[in-house]
N, C-alpha and C positions, 0 to 999 in steps of 0.2 A: 504494500500500500504506500503511495507517495506520502512524503512528509507533510505536504499541504493538507492532505485528508486526515492523517493521523491526529492532527491537532483538534479536529472536529468529530472524530469517530464516535465518541460517547454521545455527542449531542445529536448527530444526524443519521447514524446507522442503526439498523434494527438490532435488537439485543444479541442476535447471533452473528452480527457483523456482515450479513450476506447481502443486504440491499438497503438503499436509502429510503427513508420515510419522508412523507410530505410535510413540509413546514408551513403552517397556517391552518386555516379551517373555514367552515361555512359561516361562522359568526364571530363577533369580537370575543365573546365569552369562551369560545372553543379555540382561540388563538388566531383567528382570521386576521390577516394583515390588511392595512388600509389600501384599497384599490379604487381607482376612479375610472369610470367609463361613461361617456356621454354626459359629462357634467354631474354625474351622481357618484358620490363617494360612499362606499360601504366597507365593511371589515370582513370581506370574504376572499381576500387574496391569498394565494399559495405559491410556493415554488418548490422545485425538486432540487435539493442540494447536490451538487456534482462538481467534479474537477474534470475538465475536458482537456485532453492532450494526447500525446503519442510518445513512444519510446524512440530514442535515437539509436544509431548503430552500436553504441557502447552499452545499451540497456538502461540509460538514464531517462527518467520520465521528464518530458518537456511540457510544461503547462501552456495551453492555448488561452484558456480562461477558466475562471472558477465561479460557481454560483453557491456561495456560502452565506448569503445574507448581506446586509449593509446597504449603503446608499447606491442607488442605480440598479439594484437587483431586479431583473425582469420578473414580473408577477403575472399570473393568470387567475381568473376566477375559479374558485373551488369547484363550481358546477361544470366547468369546462376542462378540468384536469383529467377526469376519467372518461376517455373518449368512447368507451363501449357502453356507457350508461346512456339514459335518455336525456341528454343535455344538448346545449346549443350545437355542439359539433356533430350530433346525430339527429337533429330535428330540422325539418324542412317545411316550408310553406306549402300547404296542401291545396291552395287555390288551383282550380283546373277548369278547362273548357273542353268539352267532348262532343263530337258529332256521333251520336249513338247509332242512328239508323237513317238510311236514305232509300226511298223506293220511288220508282217511276212506273206508272201504270198506263196501259193503252186499252181503251174500250173498243172491242172488236165491232165491226158493222153488224147489222141485224142478221140473225141466223134463225128467224122464226120459221122459215120454210122447212127446216129440219128439226124443229121442236125445241130450240134453245132460245129462251127469253132474253137472257143477257150473258155476255161473255167478256172477260177482260184478261189481259196478260200483263204480268208485272215482273220486274226484276228488283231485287233489294240487296243491300249490303249493310254491314254493321261495323262499328269501331273504325270509322274512317279517319278521324282526326282526334288526337289527344294533345292538348297543350297544357303543360304544368308550369306554374310560376317558378318552381324550384329547378326546373330543367335537369332532372336526374333520371328521367325515363322510367318512372314508376307510377303506375295508375293508382291514385289515392283510394279509389273504390276497391281495389284488389289487394291493398296492403293490410295484412293482418298477421298476428302472431298466434300460432296454435299453442295451447297450454293445457296441461292436465287440470281438470276441475278439482276444487277443494272438497266437494261433497261426493266424490267418486262418480260423477255424472259424465265421465268421458272427456273428450276434448272440448275446450271452450276457446273462443277466439276473441282477441283484443283488436278491435278495428283501429286502423290508422298506424299500426306498427308493422313495418315490413321486416320480416325476419326469415330470410332464405326461402321465400315462397313466391318469387316473381315468376309468373307463367309467361310464355311467349305471347306477344301481341299478335292476334289472329284477325284477319279480315275476311269473314265468310261472305260468299255471294250465293244468292238463291234465286229461283224462278218460281212464279206462282201463276196458276191458271184457275180463275173463278168462272164457274158455269152455273147458271140457274135455269131449270126446265119449267 
């Protein structure tokens, strides 16, 4: 371990010395650091203590920079630190515009001579256009997370959470013939 890090090991490393712990927290009472964003200052700032560098050809550790607190320490919001939770880094605007169906019909000429009162032919298609504000190519109506139910009632779905379930976008085309006798 580099000397720079040894000085802070008790403060920043996990008890077994294997990984860095997050410094800060979600509130001031839990150790959150002062963080300002959009003119609003809260105490939900955090940072990951680290010494970044590389070893030279003689095996000596050369420090590029260190994040061990102090003035100028780059902070992020506690909610954005954990990228796999449902935070700003994994949340997208679900506004969308979709053309669900388009059909064109043609009324056939009179066929009363052969006993057909009315006849029409149409062609239709679905899922023609999907525009999402987030521009991530996920249909907000198809985004859900399957989850085992708490009461043993099988699989339940949480709408609006896309979790490895994106189906290919399909555009079916069909024909329809209506005849009334």
